[in-house]
Phi, psi and omega in degrees: 000149180264156175296137183301323180300331179281326185275331186308311180292333178288319174300314184297333178303322178268320183295327177290345177262009175102004177276137177269128178281121177261129185240354180229156176301325180296318177297320178297311181301314181298316183291314187280342178265004182290154172291151179093199184252139181226126175259123181248126175250125170270104184279161184203162176274356186291163182296323181288337173290319181288319186270339184229309188295304182296315176300320180296317178301311182295318180294315183297318181288321184285335189266009182213150174275335180269099185215166179300151180289329183227138178242123182225161179213149170235159185243113178297136180088001179240266182282083190299323180292321178293319179295318178298319178296318179297317182294332175299324180284345182262004177296144015270010180289140179287160177305137184207132178224125356284165172204164184222130181230139176247128180245143174230121182051042176084359181251137175291123182241345181204138183222135173239114181270169182306317183293339173284339184268304188292332181259021187232163176274148183306312183296331178288325177292318177300313179300320179300312180297314182294328174296319177294320177299317180298321183284326191242344185261000000 
């Protein structure tokens, strides 16, 4: 686990953009099994989360009217039980931080793994997300 003082501004990067921080398995279950669309971001302290994942999430959500109904996040390396619960819903994809998952009516419909983030250009990640929003939201 990381010191909270180090993680707080990283959490705020998404929560200030409208993402709800989930800290317990119960919160994860409630959010991901909800009717409608839910975008889940597995946040991280790594460089690709800072330079690509979080900016892409914020840009994709801000630049379109067609977006998920609920935006949520869990933090890898912190609330381990909440992250484990979220990752159960992302199977068969292996654990990956950062990662982004879109759920519709409790079902995983779109997944962006770390290797899609760290080896990609920011605008392509935004386009990927907005394409998923267009298809499922």
